[in-house]
Every structure is written in structure tokens, then in C-alpha cells.
N, C-alpha and C positions, 0 to 999 in steps of 0.2 A: 964938348964937355957940358955945354948948355943942353945938349939932346941928351945926356944921361941925367942931369938934375930934372930934366923933365920927366923922364921916364921913371925915375925913383918917385917923383912927387905923383904920377900917375898911379903907380904900384901902391903907394901909401894912401892915395885915395881911394882906390879900390878894395885894399885892406880894409880901411875904416868903414867903407860901404858894405862890404862883406860882413864885418863884426856888427855893423847897426842892422843887419837883415837877420843875422843869427840871433842878436839880442831880442829883436822883436819876436822871431819864431819861438824862441824859449820863453818869453813872457805870455805869447799867446797859448803856447802849450799847457803853460802853468795855470792859467785863467781857465781853459777847458777843462783840465782835470779838476779843478776846484768846482767848477759848474756841475761837473758829472758826479763827484761827490756829494754836492747838495741836491742831485737830482735822485741819488740814491736814497737819502734820507727822507725826501719828500714822498718817495713812492712807498717807502716803508710807512710813514704817517698816513698816507692814503689808504694803503690796506688796512692799516688799524681803525681808521674811520669807517671804512667800510663795513668791517666785522662789526664794530659798536652799530652801526645803523642796522644791519641785519639782525644783531642781538636784541635791540630796542623795538624792531619789528615785530617780534612775537611775544613780547612780555604784555601783561595787561596794562592798559591805558592808566593813567594815575588821575586823568581829569576827564570830566566829561566834555562833549563839545557843544552840550545846551543844558539848560537848567532843568531840573525835573519838577513836575508839577506839584503842587501841595497835595493833591489828593493820591499821587502814586507815591509820594515819599510816606505820607500816613499809612497808606496799605502797606509798603514793606516794613514799616515800624511795628504796626498791628499783626503782621504774619510772624515776625521775629517774636514778638512778646507771647503769641498764641504757642509757637513751637516750644518756648520757653515755660510754658503752662503759668504763664501771668494772665491773671483775669482781667476782664474789660474795667472791673472797678480798680484793679491794682495799677492800669495804666491812666494815670490821672489826666496827662494833658500831652498834646504834641503841638508845638507852636513854631511855625516857620517864622524865621526872622529876615531882615533886610539882607541881600547879599551885599557883600562888601569887597572893594578891590583890593588885591594885594599889593603894597607899594613896589613901585618900579618891576613889576612882573606882569605877564599878560594872562593873569588868572583872578577869578573870584571867587571867594568862599560864600557858600550858601549854608548858613547855621540853621539848625532846628532844634530847639529845646524840649527835652522829653522828661516828664516827671513820672516817677513809679513810686507807689507807696505800698505798704503792708506787703513786701515781697520778700521771701527768703533769699538769702545771699546767693545761694547756688543757682536759684532762678535768674537773678540779676546777672551772674556771669555767664549763663548759657544764652541769655538774651543779647549780651554785647557781644559775645562770640559768634552768634548767628549773624547778626549785623555786619560785622567784619567780614565773615567768609562768603555770605552771599551777595555782599555789595564791596567789592575791594576799593571802591573810590571814596567810600564814606570812612570818615575818620572820627574818633573821640576825642574832640579837643578840650572838653572840661567834663570833669566827674567831681561831683559832690555826694558824699555817703552820710547819712544821719543815722545816728545810733538807733539801736531797738527800742521801742516803748516798753514800759512796764504798767501791769494794770493798777489799780487804784490803792492796793496793799503796798505796793511797790515790789511785787515780785515779778520776776521775768516769766512771760509766756512760755508755753511749751516749745514752741519754735520760734526762733528770733526772726521778726519781721523787720525790714529795713526801708527806709526811703530814701531816695536817691534823685539827684538832678544831673541830667547827661545833656551835653551839648554835642549834637552830631554836626559835621561838617562835611559838605560835600563839595569837592574843588571843580571848578567850570573854567575851560579855556575859554577866554573871552579877550583877544588882543583888542588894545585900542588903536585906532586909525589915526594917524597923525594928519593934522589938518593940511590941506594942498596949499602948495605955495602959489601966489599969484604969478 
């Protein structure tokens, strides 16, 4: 009888072992299935990111890699003014300003203040449009328009001539390098 109880105990032990192995195999299979589902999601995300990188690769850059020289910027502004039929007397000043870093971003803004006077509104619009089309990295960040002047008797002139102050900003990619740790 003792032998039968020993055999029963061994059979129970074997069944418990098989049950444990089956439970472990089921747990491992379930974990593998979860990992496979996560991998499918990750592959989809990678494909989306790859498509985004390829899309961005062919878009025009929003920021320059280096600052424009003062003379080159002045030349571009003068060319746009000439194309808009703004006389050299109408283009009063082109004043480059100090570059300023954008907070928490790897960019600097390089502003240039431009003043025009005695210019028809249509010429002013053409001027700004030419600048935006010819130089996509250049943005108008400030625009002040002053009303047309009247002659001494208070009558308006034949054509309204306006004065404007414009700040054009050029974005420059300029990452800061963190200090090396000792």
C-alpha cells in the first residue's frame, strides 16, 4: 500500500510539474504575442517617421546654416525694392540689428529694419511679396504703416504715398554646444 501511495504522490508531483511547465509555456507565449504586437506598432511608427524625413528632405529649409552678410542682405532688399519700382530715395534705410537667440531653441534671429517713405501702397505690397518669394527664409516680423501725407492746404495728393517701417527677420540654425563635463 505504501507503494501505491508513493506512486500516487509521484503522479501528483508529475502532474503538478506538467501543469507548471504548461503555465510557464502559456505565459511565455502570451508575452511573445504582446511583444509581436508592439513590434508591429513600432514598425508602423518607423515607416511614418521615414516618410516624414523623406518629405522634409525635399522641402525648402526654414533656417539658414549661416548668417547673411550685411552687404548681401542690403543687396537683396535693394533688388526687391527696384523690382517693385521703389526709388532709391524711397528706400530710406536698411539697418541690420544684432542677432538674438531664440529661447530654448537652436536658432538665432537676424533682424534687419527697413524704412521706406513716399511709396504707393501697391509698390510696398509688391516689395514685400518679392522679398518673401525670392528668400523663403526671410520673414516680416514687424510692419508699421503710417498714413499718407497731405499737402500744405490739407488736400490729398493725386497718389497716396505711404511711409512704412518693416523688420525682416532671417532665421539661422545655430545650435549651442553644451560645455564638456570634466
